[in-house]
C-alpha positions as CSV (number, residue, x, y, z in Angstrom):
1,X,-30.1,2.8,-35.3
2,X,-33.0,2.1,-33.2
3,X,-33.4,2.8,-29.8
4,X,-33.0,-1.1,-28.8
5,X,-29.5,-0.9,-30.4
6,X,-28.4,2.3,-28.9
7,X,-29.4,0.7,-25.6
8,X,-27.3,-2.7,-26.3
9,X,-24.3,-0.4,-27.6
10,X,-24.4,1.6,-24.7
11,X,-24.5,-1.2,-22.4
12,X,-21.2,-3.1,-24.2
13,X,-19.5,0.0,-23.3
14,X,-20.1,0.1,-19.7
15,X,-19.2,-3.0,-19.4
16,X,-16.3,-2.7,-21.5
17,X,-15.1,0.1,-19.2
18,X,-16.3,-1.2,-15.8
19,X,-15.0,-4.9,-16.3
20,X,-11.4,-3.4,-18.0
21,X,-11.2,-0.9,-15.2
22,X,-8.3,-3.0,-12.5
23,X,-8.6,-2.2,-8.9
24,X,-6.0,-2.5,-6.8
25,X,-5.8,-2.3,-2.6
26,X,-3.6,-0.2,-0.8
27,X,-3.5,0.0,2.9
28,X,-7.3,-1.7,2.7
29,X,-8.5,0.8,0.4
30,X,-9.7,0.0,-3.0
31,X,-8.7,2.3,-5.5
32,X,-8.7,2.3,-9.7
33,X,-5.2,1.7,-11.2
34,X,-4.4,4.8,-13.3
35,X,-7.1,7.1,-11.8
36,X,-6.4,7.0,-8.3
37,X,-2.8,5.9,-6.7
38,X,-2.7,6.9,-3.0
39,X,0.6,8.7,-2.1
40,X,2.6,5.9,-0.1
41,X,5.5,7.5,-0.2
42,X,5.7,8.5,3.4
43,X,5.0,4.8,4.6
44,X,7.6,3.7,2.3
45,X,9.9,6.0,3.7
46,X,9.4,4.7,6.9
47,X,10.2,1.4,6.0
48,X,13.4,2.5,4.0
49,X,14.4,4.5,6.9
50,X,14.0,1.6,9.2
51,X,16.3,-0.6,7.1
52,X,18.8,2.4,7.2
53,X,18.6,2.9,11.2
54,X,19.4,-1.2,11.3
55,X,22.3,-1.6,9.4
56,X,24.1,1.8,10.0
57,X,25.6,0.5,13.5
58,X,27.4,-1.9,11.0
59,X,28.8,0.9,8.7
60,X,31.6,0.6,7.7
61,X,30.9,-2.9,6.5
62,X,33.4,-4.6,4.1
63,X,31.3,-6.6,1.5
64,X,33.8,-8.2,-0.6
65,X,37.7,-7.9,-0.5
66,X,37.4,-4.8,-2.9
67,X,34.0,-3.1,-2.1
68,X,33.2,-1.3,1.5
69,X,29.5,0.2,2.1
70,X,30.2,3.2,3.9
71,X,26.6,4.9,4.1
72,X,23.1,3.8,3.7
73,X,20.0,6.8,3.9
74,X,16.3,6.8,2.9
75,X,14.5,9.6,1.9
76,X,10.8,9.6,0.4
77,X,10.5,6.2,-1.3
78,X,14.7,6.0,-2.1
79,X,17.2,4.2,0.2
80,X,20.5,5.0,-1.1
81,X,23.5,2.9,-0.6
82,X,27.0,4.6,-1.2
83,X,30.0,2.4,-1.3
84,X,33.7,2.7,-1.8
85,X,35.9,0.3,-4.1
86,X,39.3,-1.1,-4.1
87,X,41.7,1.1,-7.3
88,X,41.7,-2.6,-8.6
89,X,38.1,-2.8,-9.1
90,X,37.5,0.5,-10.6
91,X,38.7,-0.4,-14.2
92,X,36.6,-3.4,-14.3
93,X,34.0,-1.6,-13.6
94,X,34.4,1.6,-15.6
95,X,34.6,-0.9,-18.7
96,X,31.6,-3.1,-18.0
97,X,29.1,-0.7,-16.3
98,X,26.2,-2.4,-17.8
99,X,27.1,-5.6,-16.7
100,X,28.0,-4.1,-13.1
101,X,24.4,-2.7,-13.1
102,X,22.8,-5.9,-13.8
103,X,24.5,-8.1,-11.3
104,X,24.0,-5.4,-8.7
105,X,20.2,-5.3,-9.6
106,X,19.7,-9.2,-9.8
107,X,21.1,-9.2,-6.0
108,X,18.6,-6.2,-4.9
109,X,15.8,-7.8,-6.6
110,X,16.9,-11.2,-4.9
111,X,16.9,-9.4,-1.6
112,X,14.6,-9.1,1.1
113,X,13.9,-5.1,-0.2
114,X,12.3,-7.1,-3.5
115,X,9.0,-6.1,-2.0
116,X,9.4,-2.4,-1.8
117,X,11.0,-2.2,-5.1
118,X,8.1,-3.8,-6.5
119,X,5.6,-1.7,-4.5
120,X,7.6,1.3,-5.6
121,X,10.7,1.9,-3.8
122,X,14.1,2.9,-5.5
123,X,17.2,1.9,-4.5
124,X,20.1,4.0,-5.3
125,X,23.9,2.5,-5.7
126,X,26.7,5.3,-5.6
127,X,30.0,4.0,-6.3
128,X,33.5,5.7,-5.3
129,X,37.2,5.7,-5.3
130,X,38.7,4.5,-2.0
131,X,39.7,7.9,-1.5
132,X,36.5,8.8,-2.5
133,X,37.8,11.6,-5.0
134,X,36.1,10.1,-7.9
135,X,32.4,8.8,-8.6
136,X,33.0,5.3,-10.3
137,X,29.5,4.4,-10.9
138,X,25.9,5.1,-10.2
139,X,22.7,4.0,-10.6
140,X,18.5,3.4,-9.4
141,X,17.0,-0.1,-10.0
142,X,13.3,0.4,-10.1
143,X,11.9,-2.3,-11.4
144,X,12.2,-6.1,-9.8
145,X,9.4,-7.5,-12.1
146,X,6.3,-7.9,-11.6
147,X,3.8,-5.4,-9.7
148,X,2.8,-4.7,-5.8
């Protein structure tokens, strides 16, 4: 291989590396995706904590005939919703927990928090029996499709 071929090959490799590198803007600062990712947990915690604080005075909140939101807490980049369920709702949810999770995920991603999930937040859902003696279901939503 002659010198010209080496330079052309080196140029092609350099171009493909630089051209294939994705840049992302976070907080006004550019960083290379996959190489440097800022820790935005503190910022996300502020957003999620504000959401929890806004909702807290309304709790407990009857969501429907069978479901009551009793607690909403934020820790890091995670917002946790804790519910109780009327006894009539427990068995159907246990029998079709996957479908239940899919429906809750669909609703969460259609809510105002979808942007935070797309930016890395986790929404956690915990369901208990009405007397809180038994956990019925627990899952997280970490993906609403698309990126930040």
